[in-house]
C-alpha positions as CSV (number, residue, x, y, z in Angstrom):
1,M,149.2,112.4,136.1
2,E,150.2,110.0,137.7
3,D,153.8,110.2,136.8
4,K,154.0,106.3,135.2
5,L,154.6,105.1,131.7
6,P,151.7,103.5,129.8
7,S,151.9,100.0,129.4
8,A,153.1,99.0,125.9
9,E,149.9,96.8,125.0
10,E,147.9,100.4,125.6
11,V,150.0,102.4,122.8
12,R,148.4,102.3,119.5
13,V,150.8,104.2,117.3
14,D,148.7,104.2,114.0
15,E,146.1,106.5,116.3
16,F,148.6,108.7,117.1
17,I,149.0,109.0,113.8
18,N,145.7,109.8,112.7
19,R,145.1,112.0,115.9
20,F,146.4,114.8,113.5
21,E,145.4,116.9,110.7
22,T,147.0,115.6,107.3
23,G,147.2,119.3,106.2
24,Y,145.4,118.3,102.7
25,E,142.3,120.1,101.9
26,S,140.3,118.0,99.8
27,G,140.3,119.7,95.9
28,S,137.6,116.5,94.8
29,D,134.4,115.0,94.9
30,K,136.2,111.5,95.2
31,V,138.6,109.8,96.9
32,E,142.3,110.9,96.6
33,V,145.3,109.6,97.2
34,L,148.5,111.9,98.7
35,I,152.0,110.8,99.2
36,D,155.1,112.6,100.9
37,A,158.6,112.1,102.2
38,A,161.2,113.3,103.9
39,P,164.6,112.0,105.7
40,S,164.0,110.2,109.0
41,P,165.9,112.3,112.0
42,F,165.1,109.3,114.2
43,S,167.0,107.1,112.5
44,S,170.8,106.5,112.8
45,D,171.0,104.6,109.3
46,D,169.6,107.7,107.1
47,R,166.7,105.9,106.5
48,V,163.4,107.8,104.7
49,L,159.8,108.3,106.2
50,M,157.0,108.1,103.6
51,R,153.2,109.2,104.1
52,V,150.5,108.1,102.5
53,V,147.3,109.6,102.8
54,I,143.8,108.9,102.0
55,Q,141.2,111.3,101.8
56,A,137.5,111.1,101.4
57,P,135.5,114.3,100.0
58,D,133.9,116.5,102.4
59,K,130.2,116.5,100.6
60,Q,127.6,118.8,101.7
61,I,124.4,116.5,101.3
62,P,120.9,117.7,102.6
63,L,119.8,117.0,106.0
64,P,117.0,114.6,106.5
65,D,113.0,116.0,107.5
66,T,113.8,114.1,110.8
67,I,116.6,112.7,113.0
68,L,115.3,110.4,115.5
69,V,117.8,110.1,118.7
70,L,117.6,106.3,119.7
71,A,119.9,106.2,123.2
72,D,121.4,103.7,125.2
73,K,120.2,103.6,128.8
74,S,121.9,100.8,130.2
75,G,123.7,101.3,133.5
76,S,127.3,101.5,131.9
77,M,126.5,104.8,130.7
78,N,127.1,106.5,134.0
79,G,130.6,105.4,133.2
80,L,133.5,107.9,132.5
81,A,133.6,108.5,128.5
82,S,137.1,110.6,129.2
83,D,139.4,111.6,131.8
84,E,141.7,112.9,129.8
85,F,144.8,115.0,130.6
86,S,146.0,118.0,128.2
87,S,147.6,121.8,128.4
88,Y,144.3,123.0,129.2
89,G,143.1,120.7,132.0
90,T,141.3,117.5,132.7
91,E,137.9,116.4,131.0
92,S,135.9,114.0,133.0
93,L,133.0,112.9,131.1
94,T,130.4,109.7,131.9
95,K,129.1,108.7,128.6
96,F,125.8,110.0,129.4
97,E,126.8,113.4,129.5
98,L,128.9,113.4,126.1
99,L,125.6,112.3,124.9
100,M,124.1,115.3,126.2
101,E,126.8,117.1,124.6
102,A,126.2,115.5,121.1
103,V,122.5,116.3,121.5
104,D,122.6,119.5,122.6
105,N,125.2,120.5,120.0
106,L,122.9,118.9,116.9
107,A,119.8,120.8,118.5
108,G,122.0,123.9,118.7
109,F,122.9,123.8,114.7
110,L,120.4,122.2,112.8
111,P,118.2,124.5,110.4
112,S,114.5,125.2,111.3
113,N,113.3,122.6,108.8
114,V,114.7,119.5,110.3
115,K,112.9,118.0,113.5
116,L,115.5,116.6,116.1
117,G,113.4,114.1,118.2
118,Y,113.0,111.2,120.0
119,L,110.4,108.7,121.1
120,V,108.5,108.1,124.5
121,E,105.6,106.1,125.7
122,S,102.1,107.1,124.5
123,V,99.5,108.1,127.2
124,S,98.0,105.0,126.0
125,G,101.0,102.7,126.2
126,Q,100.2,101.4,123.1
127,D,102.7,103.3,120.4
128,K,105.5,105.8,120.7
129,E,105.0,109.2,120.3
130,L,107.9,111.4,118.9
131,V,109.2,114.7,121.3
132,H,110.8,116.9,118.8
133,I,112.0,120.4,118.4
134,N,113.6,122.5,115.3
135,S,114.7,125.7,115.5
136,A,111.7,127.7,114.7
137,G,110.4,126.3,117.8
138,D,106.9,124.6,116.6
139,S,106.7,122.4,119.9
140,Q,109.6,123.3,122.8
141,D,111.9,125.9,123.1
142,L,115.6,124.2,123.2
143,D,116.2,124.1,126.9
144,R,112.9,122.3,127.2
145,F,113.4,119.7,125.3
146,L,117.1,118.9,126.5
147,E,115.4,118.6,129.8
148,S,113.1,116.2,128.5
149,F,115.3,114.3,127.0
150,K,117.5,113.7,129.9
151,A,114.6,112.9,131.8
152,D,113.5,110.6,129.6
153,N,117.1,109.0,128.5
154,T,118.7,108.9,132.0
155,P,120.5,105.6,132.5
156,R,117.9,102.8,134.0
157,G,120.3,100.3,135.7
158,N,119.4,96.9,133.2
159,D,117.5,98.8,130.9
160,K,119.6,98.5,127.7
161,A,116.8,99.0,124.8
162,I,117.8,101.4,122.2
163,G,114.2,101.3,120.8
164,L,115.3,100.2,117.0
165,S,112.7,98.3,116.8
166,D,109.9,101.5,117.3
167,G,112.5,103.7,115.6
168,V,112.2,101.9,112.3
169,K,108.9,101.7,112.5
170,F,108.4,105.0,113.4
171,A,110.7,106.0,110.4
172,Q,108.7,103.7,107.6
173,S,105.6,105.9,108.8
174,E,107.7,108.7,107.7
175,A,109.3,107.7,104.7
176,G,105.3,106.1,104.1
177,A,104.5,110.0,104.1
178,G,107.0,111.1,102.0
179,N,109.8,112.3,104.3
180,S,113.5,111.3,105.1
181,V,114.4,109.9,108.5
182,L,117.9,109.7,110.2
183,L,117.9,107.2,112.7
184,L,121.1,108.2,115.0
185,V,122.1,105.5,117.8
186,F,123.8,106.2,120.5
187,A,125.5,103.0,122.2
188,D,127.9,102.7,124.8
189,G,128.1,98.7,124.0
190,I,127.0,95.5,122.4
191,S,124.6,94.3,124.8
192,H,121.5,95.1,123.1
193,L,123.2,94.0,119.5
194,R,124.6,90.9,121.4
195,E,122.2,88.7,119.1
196,F,124.0,89.9,116.2
197,D,127.2,87.7,114.6
198,Y,128.8,90.1,112.8
199,D,131.8,87.7,111.4
200,N,128.5,85.8,109.3
201,D,125.6,88.6,108.9
202,E,123.6,86.0,110.8
203,T,121.4,86.3,114.2
204,V,122.0,83.8,117.0
205,G,118.9,82.8,118.1
206,N,116.3,85.4,116.4
207,N,117.0,87.8,113.8
208,L,115.1,90.5,115.1
209,V,118.1,92.7,115.0
210,L,119.3,91.9,111.5
211,S,115.3,92.1,109.9
212,K,115.6,95.6,111.4
213,L,118.9,96.4,109.6
214,Q,117.7,95.1,106.7
215,D,114.9,97.1,106.5
216,I,116.9,100.3,107.1
217,K,119.0,99.1,104.4
218,D,115.7,98.5,102.1
219,S,114.3,101.8,102.3
220,S,115.5,105.0,99.9
221,N,114.4,107.4,102.8
222,I,115.8,106.1,105.9
223,A,119.5,106.0,107.1
224,L,121.3,105.1,110.2
225,A,124.1,106.3,111.9
226,V,125.6,104.6,115.1
227,V,127.8,106.5,117.5
228,G,129.9,104.3,119.7
229,L,130.2,106.2,122.8
230,S,134.0,105.6,124.6
231,V,133.6,102.0,123.6
232,N,136.0,99.1,123.6
233,Q,137.8,97.4,120.3
234,P,135.1,94.4,120.4
235,S,132.0,96.5,120.8
236,N,133.7,98.8,118.5
237,D,134.4,96.3,115.7
238,L,130.6,95.4,116.5
239,L,128.7,98.6,116.1
240,R,131.1,99.5,113.4
241,H,129.5,96.1,110.9
242,A,126.3,96.5,112.4
243,A,126.3,100.2,110.6
244,G,127.7,98.7,107.7
245,F,125.6,96.0,107.4
246,A,122.5,98.9,107.2
247,D,124.8,100.9,105.0
248,G,124.9,103.3,107.5
249,T,127.8,105.3,108.6
250,Y,129.8,104.8,112.3
251,H,131.6,107.0,114.5
252,Y,133.4,106.8,117.4
253,I,132.9,109.8,120.2
254,N,134.9,110.1,123.6
255,L,135.6,113.9,124.0
256,T,134.0,117.0,123.6
257,E,135.9,117.9,121.0
258,Q,135.1,115.5,118.5
259,V,131.0,116.2,119.7
260,E,132.0,119.8,118.0
261,I,133.3,118.5,115.2
262,L,131.1,116.0,114.5
263,F,127.2,117.6,115.7
264,S,128.1,121.3,115.1
265,E,130.8,121.5,112.4
266,H,130.1,118.3,110.2
267,P,126.7,116.6,111.1
268,H,126.3,115.7,107.5
269,R,129.3,113.4,107.7
270,L,126.8,111.4,109.6
271,L,124.8,110.6,106.4
272,D,127.3,110.0,103.9
273,V,129.8,106.8,103.3
274,A,132.5,108.4,100.7
275,A,134.3,105.1,100.0
276,R,132.9,101.0,100.7
277,D,135.6,98.1,100.7
278,V,138.9,100.3,100.2
279,S,142.2,98.2,99.2
280,F,145.4,100.0,98.2
281,H,148.5,98.4,96.8
282,V,151.8,100.3,97.3
283,D,154.6,99.0,95.4
284,F,158.1,99.8,95.9
285,L,160.6,100.0,92.9
286,P,163.1,97.3,93.1
287,G,166.5,98.7,93.5
288,A,165.3,101.7,94.8
289,V,163.5,100.2,98.5
290,A,165.7,97.8,100.0
291,S,163.0,97.2,102.9
292,H,159.7,98.7,104.5
293,R,158.3,99.1,107.4
294,L,154.5,100.0,108.3
295,L,154.8,101.9,111.7
296,G,151.4,102.5,113.6
297,F,150.2,99.1,113.6
298,H,149.7,96.7,116.9
299,K,152.0,93.8,117.6
300,D,149.9,91.3,115.9
301,A,149.4,93.6,112.3
302,V,153.1,94.9,111.8
303,E,154.2,94.9,108.6
304,V,157.5,94.2,107.3
305,C,158.7,93.6,104.3
306,E,162.5,92.6,103.4
307,D,162.6,92.8,99.7
308,G,160.9,96.1,99.7
309,T,158.6,95.0,96.4
310,E,155.2,95.3,97.6
311,A,152.5,96.3,100.6
312,F,148.8,96.1,100.9
313,F,146.0,97.5,103.3
314,T,142.4,97.4,103.3
315,L,139.6,99.5,105.1
316,D,135.7,98.7,105.5
317,R,134.7,102.0,104.9
318,L,135.8,106.0,104.8
319,N,132.8,108.6,105.6
320,S,132.7,111.7,104.3
321,G,135.5,114.2,105.0
322,E,137.5,111.4,107.0
323,S,141.1,110.8,106.1
324,Y,143.2,108.0,106.5
325,T,147.5,108.4,107.2
326,M,149.8,105.8,106.9
327,L,153.7,106.3,107.4
328,Y,156.2,103.8,106.3
329,E,159.5,104.0,107.2
330,L,161.7,103.2,104.0
331,E,165.6,101.9,103.5
332,L,166.6,103.1,100.0
333,A,168.9,101.0,98.1
334,N,171.3,104.1,97.2
335,N,171.4,107.2,99.5
336,N,171.7,109.1,96.0
337,Y,168.1,109.1,95.3
338,S,167.6,112.2,93.9
339,N,167.7,110.8,90.1
340,L,165.2,108.2,90.7
341,E,162.2,108.2,88.4
342,S,159.8,106.5,91.0
343,V,160.2,105.2,95.0
344,A,156.4,103.9,95.2
345,D,153.4,103.7,93.3
346,V,149.8,103.5,95.0
347,A,146.8,102.3,93.7
348,L,143.6,102.5,95.2
349,E,140.4,100.6,94.6
350,Y,136.9,101.5,96.0
351,E,133.4,101.1,95.7
352,A,131.6,104.3,95.8
353,P,128.4,105.2,96.8
354,H,126.3,104.5,94.1
355,G,128.1,101.0,93.6
356,E,130.3,101.7,91.3
357,S,134.2,100.5,91.3
358,T,136.6,103.8,91.0
359,S,140.5,103.4,90.9
360,V,142.8,106.3,91.9
361,G,146.5,106.1,92.4
362,D,149.8,108.3,92.7
363,S,153.3,108.2,92.6
364,I,156.7,109.6,94.5
365,S,159.6,109.8,92.7
366,G,163.5,110.5,94.3
367,G,163.4,114.0,93.4
368,Q,160.1,114.6,95.4
369,I,161.6,113.2,98.8
370,A,162.1,116.5,100.8
371,E,165.9,117.3,100.9
372,E,165.6,117.8,104.7
373,F,163.3,116.6,107.3
374,S,163.0,120.1,108.8
375,A,161.6,121.1,104.6
376,A,158.9,119.0,104.8
377,N,155.3,119.4,105.0
378,P,154.7,120.6,109.0
379,N,152.1,118.2,109.3
380,F,154.0,115.5,107.8
381,R,156.5,116.4,110.5
382,V,153.7,116.1,113.4
383,V,152.9,113.1,112.3
384,S,156.3,111.7,112.3
385,V,157.1,113.2,115.6
386,A,153.8,111.3,117.0
387,A,154.6,108.2,115.4
388,N,158.5,107.8,116.9
389,F,156.9,108.9,120.2
390,G,154.7,105.8,120.3
391,E,157.2,104.0,119.0
392,L,159.5,104.8,122.1
393,L,156.8,104.4,124.7
394,R,156.4,101.1,123.1
395,D,159.6,99.7,123.4
396,S,160.7,102.4,126.4
397,A,162.8,99.5,128.0
398,R,165.6,99.4,125.3
399,A,165.0,103.5,124.3
400,D,168.3,105.4,125.4
401,A,168.8,109.0,126.3
402,S,170.1,110.2,122.7
403,D,166.7,108.7,121.1
404,W,164.6,111.0,123.5
405,K,167.2,114.0,122.7
406,I,166.3,113.8,119.0
407,L,162.3,113.4,119.9
408,M,162.6,116.4,121.9
409,E,164.4,118.2,119.5
410,E,161.6,117.5,117.0
411,A,158.9,118.1,119.3
412,S,160.2,121.5,120.3
413,S,160.5,122.5,116.9
414,I,157.4,121.6,115.6
415,A,155.1,123.3,118.6
416,A,156.9,126.3,117.6
417,E,155.7,126.3,114.3
418,F,151.7,125.7,115.9
419,P,152.0,128.0,118.5
420,I,148.7,129.0,120.6
421,D,146.7,132.2,119.4
422,W,146.1,133.6,123.0
423,D,144.5,136.8,121.3
424,A,142.3,134.7,119.3
425,A,138.2,135.6,119.8
426,E,137.9,131.8,121.1
427,L,140.4,128.9,122.3
428,N,139.5,125.4,121.7
429,P,141.0,122.3,122.7
430,S,142.6,121.3,119.3
431,D,144.5,124.7,119.4
432,F,146.4,122.9,122.3
433,V,146.9,119.4,120.5
434,I,150.3,119.9,118.7
435,P,151.8,122.4,121.2
436,E,151.6,119.8,123.9
437,I,153.6,117.2,122.3
438,E,156.6,118.8,123.5
439,G,155.4,118.7,127.3
440,L,154.5,114.9,127.1
441,V,157.6,113.8,125.3
442,R,159.5,115.9,128.5
443,S,157.1,113.9,130.9
444,A,158.0,110.5,128.9
445,A,161.5,111.2,128.7
446,F,162.1,111.5,132.3
447,L,159.7,108.4,133.4
448,T,161.5,106.4,131.3
449,S,165.2,107.5,132.7
450,S,164.0,106.9,136.0
451,V,162.2,103.4,135.0
452,R,165.9,102.4,133.5
453,D,168.2,104.0,136.4
454,A,165.6,102.2,139.3
455,P,167.7,99.7,141.0
456,A,166.7,96.0,140.6
457,G,164.0,94.8,142.6
């Protein structure tokens, strides 16, 4: 939009890769590992791209009796959540507007037996009262509920309270009566959790936050879901860890598309952690793989292994329905790899929801590598194009015209396989994501050329 390239440090190739659907449908009630590979069109030395997908099952678990919204009211909630340019226009929402979108979507989806509410000061000022709605309309209709929620939760400068203490107190009362409660916390920063030391699971100063998180963890009828609203990386890490300490889920949103997926289509994902302490090893067959490189990680976490024997990675948790994709570039020891019995073996270990340790795995042989890149799974090719795009952006000063030419050809080819259905009853932003890659690549290639050819000084 501004006719300039992003700075290299702003480009997170791993986020490019994980922006897209894997193309796999989970057919199991356990975490799955899936591998595919194809020759890379982006390398002059005939290297192979290998994708490893970790896919969590999408469990349709029952929703709680009450979902209680606890909202950050700090002045920074008036800041911009997204200013995203795409083929379908520009989306500019404040974080508070994104919060309202989430509450609106959730209120419109919930069945009549689930209350959605928030707490307000009582008339006496001594206790908090619940303002709530469900689709049966036994308290207020939807429009009135949203109006009152907006009025009571509008950001108020230095008021950073999210009401965790009151929320836990209310939830404990409900749990004592045999009801289940989800505390749904929306936060755009860490000021209200600043006393929580997420490196040591301790508090600095007093232990109020930690004790409330512990109360949630200890209750079988109280759950926690924390939603970060366009937060920076330090805040993202702290909020994720705080949610994990209470054995809850963590989610990040900054676009209405993400809001619709989580709060209208899959709200059960707010409740379920499919796997904790996920770790996996990729073992490459000695003599088959000369070297490997993990694409898509920040400069401080790039993994390069020259002897080609092993790779290791960890994730703290996977929520229900989530997936995570890694993309490796392999240098094979022999270009005639079709007869190789094994190229790589993946072993995944994780802790299941009820605490039991679980192991799964998969492997890929030379015969399972696609003969040509064009014959590979379309979703595999999408993430390969996205990863190469990100790498060229990160290294644009050294990228030459031939690199961009090859990427343009592949981006055009993949965009043609995911055309926009203009006759569909409803068009969603996600329909435009893959087709717009071609335009983004074209613009970046032009800007890269302009930067490279600009006179010195």
